[in-house]
C-alpha positions in Angstrom: 5.8 15.7 9.3 3.0 17.9 7.8 2.5 19.8 11.1 6.2 20.5 11.5 7.9 20.1 8.0 11.5 19.8 9.1 14.5 17.7 8.0 14.4 15.8 11.3 10.7 14.9 10.8 11.3 14.0 7.2 14.1 11.6 8.4 11.7 10.1 11.0 9.1 9.6 8.3 11.7 8.0 6.0 12.6 5.6 8.8 9.0 4.7 9.4 8.5 4.2 5.7 11.5 1.8 5.7 10.3 -0.2 8.7 6.8 -0.6 7.2 8.1 -1.4 3.7 10.4 -4.1 5.1 7.5 -5.6 7.1 5.4 -5.7 3.9 8.3 -7.3 2.0 8.2 -10.3 4.4 4.7 -11.2 3.1 4.3 -9.6 -0.3 5.0 -12.9 -2.0 1.8 -14.4 -0.6 -0.6 -14.2 -3.6 -3.6 -15.7 -2.0 -6.2 -14.9 0.6 -6.9 -11.5 2.0 -3.6 -10.0 0.6 -4.7 -10.9 -2.9 -8.3 -9.6 -2.5 -9.3 -6.4 -4.1 -5.8 -5.9 -5.7 -4.4 -5.1 -2.2 -0.9 -6.2 -3.2 -0.8 -3.8 -6.1 -2.4 -1.1 -4.1 0.4 -1.4 -1.6 3.2 -1.8 -4.0 3.1 -1.5 -7.8 6.3 -3.2 -8.6 8.0 -3.7 -10.9 7.2 -0.5 -12.7 9.5 -0.6 -15.8 7.6 2.1 -17.7 7.6 4.6 -14.8 3.8 4.6 -14.5 3.9 5.6 -10.8 6.2 8.6 -11.3 4.2 9.8 -14.3 0.8 9.5 -12.5 2.1 11.0 -9.3 3.7 14.0 -11.1 0.5 14.5 -13.2 -1.8 14.5 -10.1 0.5 16.8 -8.2 0.7 19.2 -11.2 -3.1 19.3 -11.4 -3.2 19.9 -7.6 -5.8 17.1 -7.4 -7.4 17.5 -4.0 -8.5 13.9 -4.0 -4.9 13.1 -3.2 -5.5 14.4 0.3 -8.1 11.8 1.2 -7.3 8.2 1.8 -10.9 7.2 1.0 -10.8 9.1 -2.4 -7.2 7.8 -3.0 -8.4 4.2 -2.7 -10.7 4.8 -5.7 -7.9 6.0 -7.9 -5.2 4.2 -9.9 -3.1 1.7 -7.8 -0.1 3.7 -9.0 -1.1 6.6 -6.8 -1.9 4.6 -3.6 1.0 2.8 -1.9 4.6 2.5 -1.1 5.8 3.3 -4.7 4.1 6.7 -4.7 5.0 7.4 -1.1 8.7 6.6 -1.8 8.7 9.4 -4.5 7.4 11.9 -1.9 9.8 11.0 0.9 13.0 10.1 -0.9 15.2 11.2 -3.8 15.3 14.4 -5.6 11.8 15.4 -4.7 11.8 14.8 -0.9 12.8 18.4 -0.2 9.7 19.7 -1.9 7.5 17.6 0.5 8.7 19.6 3.4 8.4 23.0 1.6 6.0 25.4 3.2 4.4 26.6 0.0 1.2 25.3 -1.5 3.0 22.5 -3.4 4.7 21.3 -0.2 1.4 21.3 1.6 -0.2 19.3 -1.2 2.7 16.8 -1.3 2.8 16.4 2.4 -1.0 16.0 2.6 -0.8 13.4 -0.2 1.9 11.5 1.7 -0.3 11.5 4.8 -3.2 10.2 2.7 -1.0 7.4 1.3 0.1 6.4 4.8 -3.5 6.3 6.0 -4.4 4.2 2.9 -1.6 1.8 3.6 -2.7 1.5 7.2 -6.3 0.9 6.1 -5.3 -1.8 3.7 -3.1 -3.5 6.3 -6.0 -3.4 8.8 -8.4 -4.9 6.3 -5.9 -7.7 5.5 -5.4 -8.4 9.2 -9.2 -8.3 9.9 -9.9 -10.7 7.0 -7.2 -13.2 8.2 -8.6 -13.0 11.8 -12.2 -13.5 10.7 -13.2 -17.0 12.0 -15.5 -17.4 9.0 -13.1 -15.8 6.5 -10.3 -17.0 4.4 -8.5 -18.9 7.2 -11.6 -21.0 7.7 -11.5 -21.9 4.0 -7.9 -23.1 4.3 -8.6 -25.0 7.5 -11.7 -26.8 6.2 -11.3 -27.9 2.6 -14.2 -29.9 1.2 -17.0 -30.2 -1.3 -18.8 -27.1 0.1 -15.6 -25.0 0.1 -15.4 -22.6 -2.9 -11.6 -22.4 -2.7 -10.2 -25.7 -1.7 -11.7 -29.2 -2.3 -8.9 -31.2 -0.7 -6.2 -30.6 1.9 -3.4 -31.0 -0.6 -4.7 -27.9 -2.4 -4.2 -25.8 0.7 -0.7 -27.2 1.0 0.0 -26.5 -2.6 -1.2 -22.9 -2.2 1.2 -22.4 0.7 4.2 -24.1 -1.0 3.6 -22.1 -4.2 3.9 -18.9 -2.3 7.5 -19.8 -1.3 
């Protein structure tokens, strides 16, 4: 999209956003384990946002031409409102999407910011997957409740955690 800012590439980015957001929607209700660690759920999707915090912070950062928006690493250290699907949605959809494919400085900033958000989302997803796959990580805690387990003392606690998520 940023290399060739066209309507067709914007539409492709919007489709990829929708596919990824729908995949996340299938598991966002899980409020335990690696998804819950380090505010990952909120970093991915700050919702609900009844006071419009995401829009206000995104507009303020764009108006200030904050160059930290262009780096997924720097973005991860900023407010969760600037990092995930909520912010990316503002850049790719609605009344401001056209500005993301503009060829002026603001368009370049907006598109670079969208790229950084996408990289940030990918990083968080990768971290979540890695943490679930770790044989000594959270899944091990769920599979081996007991006195030495800091999260689960009894098997029924694991079951309750899973049931509560639904």
